[in-house]
N, C-alpha and C positions, 0 to 999 in steps of 0.2 A: 402337331395337327396330323391326322392320319387320313388316308383314303380307304374306305370300307368297300370291297368289291363282292357282291352277294350272288351267289349262284347257287342253282338246285345240287345236282351231283355231277359226278365226274366218273370215268370208266378208262380201260386200255385202251378202247377206239374211242377216244375223245372227239367231240364235235367242234365245228368252227369257233363255237362261243368259249370253250375251254383254251383252245389256241389262241383266240384274240385276248384272253385275260392273261395267257402267259406272254405274248408280246407286250402288254401292257404293264406288267409286272417289270420285264425290262428296260422298259423305256423309264418308269417311275423310278427304278434305280439308279439309272443314269442321271435323273433330275434332282437325286438325293432326297426324294419324297417316300416316306414312309408309307407303307400300303398293306393291308390286309386283304386275304382273299377269303370269303368266309362260303362253307358249303353245308347247304341246310338240311340236304338228305341224309336218311339214315342208312348209312354206308358201311355195311358188315362182312359181304362176301370178302373184301379185301383189306388189307390196311390202307387208309385212306393215304398215309405218306407216300405207300409205294406208288400210287396213282398220280399223286400230285409232283412228286419228283421226278416223274417219268417223263413231263413233259416241261418240266424247266423250272417248276416253284422252288423257293427256299422255305425250308421246315419252319423256321419261324414267321415266315408271310401266311400261313395258313391256320384258319380259326374253323373248326367243325363244331357246328351246334352242338351235338350229343356230348363233346369232352369238354367244352368250355366250362362247365359248371363243375370239373373236376381241376386237379392240380397235373394231370397226365400230359405231358407234352406230345407234340406231332413228332414222331420219330419212327424209323426203319423196325421192322420187327428182328428182335434180337433174344428173344424166350427159347429156350431150349427143349427138347424133348424130356430130359433127364428132370427138370424142373416141372416139368407136368406131371410127372409119374410120381415125383415126390411128394405130391398132394392126392394121390389116390391110395386108399389104404391097400396093403398087400404087395404081392409080387405077380407079375405077370407070367401065366405058365405057357404061353406062346406067342409069336410076334409073326404078323402077314406084312409084307412089302408090295407096293403096287403104285409105281412111278413116283409121285409125291405124296401118297397115301401111306401112313404107317399105323396098322392095327394092333394094339395090344388087348390079349384077353386073360381075364380074371374067370376061370372057369369055375374054381370054387366057389364064387360069388354071382356066378351066371351073369357075367357083365363082361362088357369090353370098353375100350377108349379107341377112338379115331382120330388120329393126330394129321392135319393137312399142313404138309411143310412148305417153305418159301420156293423150294427147287428140290428137285429130286435126290439129292445127295446133301441136302443142307440139315443142320442140325436143328434149325430155327422152325418154330410152329406158328402159324398164323393164327390157327383155330383149332378147336377139338371139339368130339361130340361124346357124351357120355350116355352108354346105354345098358340097362339093367333089366333083367328076364325081359329081353325083347322090346324094351320100351324105351322111346330118348326122354332122357329125363332134362339135360342140361347141354348147353354149349358155351364154350368159354372163347375169348377174342384176346389176342396178345400183340403187343408191341414190344417195349421194353419191358414189359410187366402186363398183368390182365387189366384190360381196360373195360371191359363188359362182360357180363354172363346173361344169358337167356335161360328159361325156367319153364318145361312144359308137364303138362298132365294129359293123360290118355283121353281121349272122347270119340267115342264112336267108331275105335279102332287106329285113330290117328293121334299123331302127338298134337298138343293143342297149346300154343304159346301163352303163358297167363302173365310172364313178369320179365321185364329186363332191369340189371342193375348196372349201374356204373361206377367205377371205381377211382379212389385215390390212389397216389403211387404208393402209399403205406400198405394198400389193400382193403381198407375202410370204404364203406359205400357211401357215395357222395350224393345221390338220387338213385330213386325209382321209378320204373315207368311199369303200370299195370295194364294189361290189356284184357277188355271183357265186352263181348258184345258189340263191339267194333268201335269201342270207347278207349281213350287213352287217358289215364289218369297220372300225374307226376307228381312222386311224393318227395319234398326236399325236407330240411330239417325242421323248418318253421313253419311250412305252408305246404297247400297243393294247388296243381294246376291241371285244368282239366282241357284236353285237347292239346294237339299240336300247335294251333294259332296262339293259342295262351303261354305256351313256352317258349315261340318267338318272340312274342310280345315283352315278357320276362328279359330274354336275351337282349332284346334292343335297349332296354331299361337298365340292364347290368354295364353296357358298353359306356354308360355314362359319357354320351356325345357332346361335344361342344359346338359353338357356333363356326368354328374353325375347321372342323372334321367335314369330309365329304363322304356321302353315302351313296354308291353307284349301284344300281340293279342292273344285271345282267339277264337273269333270269327270274321271273316272277309271279308263277303261275302257282296258287294256292296260299302264296306268302305276301302279298303285296299289301294287304288290308293293315295286318300289325305293322309293319314297316312305314307304311304312311302314317299311321296314328302315333307312332312312337318316333319317329324320326328327329324330331326338332329338338333343340336348336340347331342342328346339323342342316348342310345342305344337302337335297335330295337330285340325284340325276339317273337318269333312264338311258342306257344303250339300245339303239335299235340295230339288231344285227341281221334282219332279213327283209324282205319285202314287207311291208308293213299294212297294207289292205288289200283287197280283192279288186282287181281290175274290172272283171265281168259284175260287179255288184254296185257299181257306183253309177248314182243317177245325179238329177239336177240338185235333190234335197237330201240323198241320202249317200253314205259311205259306210261300207264293212271293212271293221280295223280286223287285222289279223288276231285270232283269240290269244294268243301271247301278249299282245299291248293294248288290248281293248281296255283292262281296267288304269293301266297308266294314263291311255291318251283321253278317257273320259273322266278323269281326274287330273289333267294337266295343270291346272291352276296351282296344284299342292305341290307340281314339279318345279324344280329351280332351272334344270337345264336338260335338254336332250342330245344324245351323241349320236351323229351317223357317220358312215363310213365315206361317204362321197358327196361332193358338191349338188350333184344330181338329185341324190334322195332328200339333202337338206330343202332344196328347192320344193321338191314335190310335196312333201310333208309340210312346210311352211305354208304353201298355197292350200293344202287340205283343212289346215288348222284355221286359216282366216277364212275358208267358203263354208265349212261344216260346223264348226264350234266357235265359243266365245273366248277362245283360248289364245295367247301369244307368248308361248313360252320362247325361252332362249334356245336355239338349236346350234350345236357346234359340228363341224365337219373335222374329225380325227381320223385318218386311216387307221386300220385294223392293225396293219404290221408297217414295217419300214425296212429299208435297205442300209446295212450298215456302209456301202460303196457301191459305186458302180463297178461291174465284173466285166473286164475286156478278155478276149480269146487270149490264149498262149501262143508260143512261137509258131506253132503248127495252123493257126488259124482256123476259122470254121469249114466244116467239112461242106462241100459243094454238094447244094440240091438236098440238103439234110433238114428234114421237118420233125418235130415234137408235140407231144400232148403232155401234161400229166395232170392225173385226177384220181379220185376213187373209180374204179371200175363198175359203175353203179348205171341203172338206166337211164336217170335223169342228166344224166353227163351226155349222153348219146354219141358214143364213141364209135360205135357202127356205122354212124353217118359218115364220121371222118373217113372210116376204112372205105366205105364205097367211094368217098370223093378223090381220095388218094390214088383208088386203083383207076378211076376214070382220066384223073390226071395224068398216071404213068403211061397210059397209052400215046400221048403226046410226048411226054419227057419221059423216056425209058431210065435214066439214072436218077429220078427222085426218089428217095428213102424215106420211111415215117416210123419213128420209134415212138411207143406209148410208154410211159413209165406210171405207174400205181397197180393196187391190186384191188379187187371185191368181186363181188358176186356175178359180174358179167364177163369174168374172164374165159370161162368155157366156150360161151357163146361166140365168143371174139376170136378164139382159137379156130372154130369152126369155119366162120366165116371169112376170115383170112384164107383158111384152106379152100374153102369153096370158091374163093375168086382168083385162086392161084397166087397170091402174093406174098408168099412165105420169104420169098428172097428180098424183097423190099419193104415189107411190113411187119415190125418185129414188137412182141410182148416184152417190156424190159424189167418188170416188178418196181418195186420200193429203189429207191437209191436216193444217196445226197445229191440234191440237183444243183448245188451252189455252182459245182466246177463243170457241171454236164452242160447247161444252157449254152455257154458261149461256144460249144462245138456245133451248134446247130446255125442255121439260117432263118428258120420262120416257125412261128409257135402257132399251131392250130386250135380253136375252141369251140365246141358244139351245146357247151351249156346254155341252155334257155332262161338260165336265171343264176345270179351271182352277186350277191349282197355287195360284195367287193371282189374277191378274187385274188389269193396271196400269190398263187403260182402266175397270174397275169401280172402283176406287180414284178416278181421275181425276172419273168420273161423280159419285160421291158428294160428290167436293171441290168441286164447282159446285152442289152443291145438288139434284142429280137423284135422284128413285126410280129404283128398279130392279125389273126383272119377270124372273126367271130361274128354272131349274131348283132343286131343294133338293140338290143336289149337291157333292161336296167340291170346292176347298176356297172358292174365291174367292166365290161367289154366298154360302156359310153365314158367310163372313167379312164382308161389305158389307151384306148385306140383313137386316134385320130384321122378321120376317113380320108384316105388318097395322102397322109403323110408319114405314118408309121403301121399302116395296115389297111385293112377293109372292113367295114361293117355291112353286113348282109341284111336284107329286109326279112323279118320273122314273120313267119305264116302260121296261121294256127292249122292249116291243114295238114302240115307233116307229111307230105309225099316225099318218101326218101330220095326216089331217082330226081325228084325236081331239086333236092337239096344237096345231093350230092353234085350235080351239075353246077349249081352255083357256087358251091366250095371249089369245085376242080377248074371252074372258069378263072376266079381269083388267083389261084395258085399258078395258073400260067400265064396271067396277066401281070404278076410280080416278078415272075423269072424273065417274061420276054421284053419287057420294058427295061430291066437291067437297071433298077433303081436301088438295087439293095444297099449302096452306101448312104444315100439319103434317106431311106427308112431306116436304118440302122443309127444314124444320128439323132434323127428325130425320136426314137425311141428312148434314146440316153438321153436327151434334152427333157423329155415328158417324166423320165424317172427321177430327176432330181429333185423333183416336189415331193418324194417319197423317203428322202435320205433321213436317216435316224435324227441326225441333229435337229432337223425342220420338225419333224415330228414330235419330239423331246420339247421344244420350243412352244409349239402348241398344246401340250399338256399343261405347262407351265404356265401359260397364260390363262387358260379355262381355270385354273387353280386360282389363279391370282385375282381374275374377273368376278367369281362365283363366290370368293370368301371375303371379298372387300365390299361387294354391294350392298 
């Protein structure tokens, strides 16, 4: 049997969905369970192997919809510049270099070839463009061979894509994709398919699924229908990665599902199981299915990630009065609230320090805020870091996020014995924080008055240190973290697979 995990795209700045899949891949390997991770988007700006290996997938675990119908394997790019030029008639008269871009001019033909390299000094080409008489005519994409070409025709002064060809290892055309008037036609040797949904339907049929296979949907926008229709006899599961409904739109008779899950929830009678990351979300979702639908699907709670082990401080111990947070520096993380809070608490406890780990668009604003508050000596931006050995250097973790579907950094924090102060919001904080035992849950207010929020956080920071309960809170965090140890999460996956494939 095989577990097929279906997603849309992946990038260099992957979202929590891709990282959740990468964690799952590792857990399924530990369970000796064969798994494939399927990406359905057309990804040509980068070789998909570079993106998937970047977050820990193994090449043999990856299926890309558009290469599935070829014999090209998922592999890193190793196609050289000289191989590209060998297929271009003539000898270049001159060359230009600009970072990762090398351009070769064939002035006697009024043409040039632009090669985009893996790295600035790399001999390997990820893609190239052919321009003839000032007009883009073709783009080629490479891994260990050419796997795709795009052909263009000029229209209204612009290069207009008309065809894509996908190749086998020997250079033969596996199939073609024609583009015209917003329509896509896929031409195979013995048949045609019209539209992407029909391509996905064909892909599902070609998988030859059995009743022992699982198909797990991580993302389903615009692809769910053919998957639902063609998944049998395999078992179908859906992972809920985020808040699944709009709280402000719930009435006695109506609920507004998250758009990303509306199709799956509306067709829950065709879903064998749902997976959520926390027990609290499971409770909410089950109550809503019972209340607003006729569906009563199986719902499993399996954490998004896991802890290999509990991490304890080294011989130097924790830094006294040292606090941290770790996240993208994005507006929804509200790191500025924490900066204000620590500045307030610092007035009463002048030996407090606060380190902020992560990068993001709010960095410049945070730098300015810290300077305006005169807090540069005790609040510092630390950038990206491997936090596994860093958490145990601190005494307290702060989180101002008002929504966390799970919260990997929260899990990692308690795995290093850190108490947490955060809002009483679904679902991460409610999962990892036990009020008054290993941290504090602050009431969440829609008013979002910064001074009030900062005061509330500051008061809890002062309470934590003044009551001198560090040892008890640390022990409670370690105890809570035991539920998320890898061997327990692996067993949860094994139990799910056994139950849904034998029912």
